[in-house]
N, C-alpha and C positions, 0 to 999 in steps of 0.2 A: 847189273846195270840195264840190261835189255828189258827186264821185268819191272824194274823200279820206275823208269820214266813213264811207261804207259799207265801204271798204277797211280803215280803222282798226278798225271794229267786227268785221270778219271776221278780222283779223290774229291774235288769240289762238287762235282755233280752228284756223286754218291752221298756225300754228307748232306747236301741240300735236299736230296730226295728223302733221306732218312728223317731229317728234321721236319720236312713237310708232312710226313706220315706220323711220326712219333709224337711231336708236340701236341697236335689236336687230340690224339688218342690219350696221352697222359693227362691232359687237362680235363678230358671227359671222365676218365677214371677218378681224378681228384674231386670234381664237382659231384660225381655220383655217390661219393662217400661223405658229403657234408650237407648240412641244411643251408641252402642258398636260394632265397626267394627275392625276386626283384623289388617286392614291396618292402622288404627289410634287408637291404643289401649289406648293412654293417654286421650282421650276424652270420658267422660261418662255423657253426658248431658241427663237430664230427659226429655222424650218426651211424656209421658202419653200413650195414646192409638194409637199413630202414627204408631208404629210397626205393630199393628194388622191391621190397615187400609192398610198399605203397603202390608202385606201378603195376605189379602183378595182381594185386587185390582190387585194383580199380575196376568198377563194374563194366567199363568199356574195353577192358583188356581182352577177355575171351572173345567177344564179337569182333574185335579188331583183328585178332590173329586169324579167326575163321574167314573173315572177309578178305584178308591178305592172301590166304591160301586159295580161296575160291576164285578170287580175281586172277591170281597167277596161273592156276590150272586151266581156267576157262579160256584166257587169252592165248595160252600156249597151244591148247587143243584147236581153237579156231584158226589161229595163224598157221599152224603146221598142216592141218587138213586142207584149209582153204588155199594156203600157199602152194601145196603140191598140186591141187586141182587147177589153179590158175597157171602154174608153171607148165603143166602138161598141155594146156590149151594154147598158150602163146609160144610154146616151143616149136610148134608146127608152122610151116611157111604159109602165109596168107597176105593179101594186099593190105598195106598199112600196119604191118607188124611192129615196125619201129616206133610209130606214133603211139600204138596201144601200150607198148612196153614203157614208154616215157610216162604216159598217163597213169599206169599202174604203180609206178615207183613214186610219183609226185607226192602222195599223202604222207610219206615218211619224212619229208622235208618241212612239213608244217609244224611249227613250234607247239608244244603241248597246250599252252594257254589259248592260242588261236584255235586249235583243234576243239578244245572244250567249248569255247564260245560259239563256234560254228555249229556244233551238234546241239547245244543248249537252245540257241535262238533260231537257227535256220531249219534244223531237222526235227527236234523233239519238243518244240513249243506246242502246248496243247491247243493254242488258239489259231496261230498262223503258220505253224511249222509244216514242213513237207509231209511228214508222217501223219499229222492230224488231217491234212487235206486228203490223203490217201484213205484214211479211215472213214472220213465223211463221204467220199466218193462211193465207197462200198456199203454205205448206210450204217456204219458202226460208230460207237461212241469213242471220240479221241482219247488217247491215253495220256495222263499227266505223268510223263516218264520220271521226272526228277522226284516226284512225291510218292508215286505208287511203286515204281521199279528203279530205285536209285542205284543199287549196285549193278544191276543189269545194264543200266544206261552207261555207267563208267566202263563196264566190260566192252560194250559195243564200240564206244568211241576210241578206246585204247587198241582194241583189236583192229579197227579200221586203219589206225596209224601204223601198226606193226606188221600188218598183212603184207604190204609191199616189200618190206625188208626180207621176210621169209621167202616170198615169191622170187625175189632177185637172187637169193642164195641158191634156191632150187633150180632156177633156170640156168645158172652158171654150172651147176653140177650136171644137169641133163646134157649140156653141151659135150661133156666128155664120155657120155654113154656109148658103148660099143654098138654101132649100128649093124655091123656084120653079125654080131651075136643075136640081135633082135630079129634080123632077117632069117637066120638059121632056125631060131625058135619058131617063127611063122611057118617055115617049110616043114618043120616037124609036126605041125598041127596045133601049135599053141594058140589060144585065142587072146584077145586084147587083155582080158582080166588076168589070165595066167602070165602073160608077159609083164604086166605091171607088178604082180605079186612076187614073182620069182626072179625078175631081172631088174626092173626099174626101182622098186622099193629098197632092196638090198643095196643098190648103187647109191641111193640117197641117204643111207644110214648115217654117214659121217656128217652130211649137211644138216640132217635133222638134229643130231646131237649138238652141233655148233649153234643152230638157231635156238634150241632150248636153253643152252648155257647162257648165251648173250641176253636173251629175253628175260630169263630168271634174274640175272644180275640187275637189270634196269627196272623191272616191274616190281621188285621188292621195295623200291623207293618212289613209287607213284604218289604224287602230291598235287601237282598243278591242276589236273583234271578234277580232282575231288574239291579242292579249294575254290575253283572257279565255278563249279556247277552246284553241287549238293551241300558243300560245307560239312561233309561227314554225316549228314542227316538223311532223312528225318530221324532224330534220336542218334543212334549209332549205326544205322542200317548201312551206311556206306563208309564208315570209318575204318581205315587200315592202320597198321602199326606206325607208319610214317606220319599220318595225320594225327594219331594219338599223341605222338611225341610233340608235334607242333602245338597241340592244345595244352599240353602240360607246360611247355616252355613259354608261349606267347599269350595264352588266354588265362592260364592259372598263374603265370609268372614264376613257376617253380622250376628253376634251372637244375636243381639236384635230381628231381624225379625224372625230368626230361633227359638228363644225362644217363640215368639208369636205363631209361627206355632205349636210348641210343646204343648202349652196350648190349642190351637184349637183341636189338636189330642186327648188331654185328655178329653175335653168336648165331642167330637165325640164318644170316647170310653165309656164315662159314659152314654150318650144317648142310645147307643147300649146295655149297661149293664142293664139299667132300662127296656128296651123292652124285653130283654132275661129273666130277673128275673120274669117279669109278665107272659111271655109265659111258662116258666118252672114251675112256681107256679100253673098255670092251669092244666099242665099235671100231677103234683104231687097230685092234689086234688082227 
């Protein structure tokens, strides 16, 4: 009786959660196995793995996977390295530290679409953007970022938004660093670089693992920045897996192929999750 009542009270929430997860997944699996095009909605012929074959053999598939991995790795490296550097700077006491911390964290609260529009029009516009004016000031030719360096442009704007998150996590971790141990290392003759390498960096190990895990989960589904700025182009230069699925679903009206792509993205995310869980498990030991 003691166990039955708590389980009965939890049952509606558990069932709702299972339905919330399983129904979309089962529908995606179903649509990935049938021919379902919005231009011909009445026909739903079973095609087996043909949708998967069509998605994988799409000319944009290889570049989209490479762009996804490159975007993911670049943003993680920038945010981890930059976040540690900023955290070390603002962790020391100085006048106005509270205001600086608030300003550092604020970009993380900008919605992705607004972030993309800000960088596209205010910063990277080749005519009146801030970067164009800096280039002109030094006598250089302004760069048309969205046309010449589309993927790098996406990486910069996403890294700018996620850098405060990493910085906040690292600042929190640095607050628990043993000051007595740092002072003892200094008395033993350790310089600043040795203190950082042998004391600070190992202490940040768990925080780095958490930042990488959370960012990898969210960055695999980056869409708004690409849709708002480059539209996946020029060509497929800035198309990632999420945007390729969008193109199959809403530009080609092929729900079957898009569902197959969605399942591929799920598999890719699970592979990344297994890798991360093992990595984080080592850091927590």
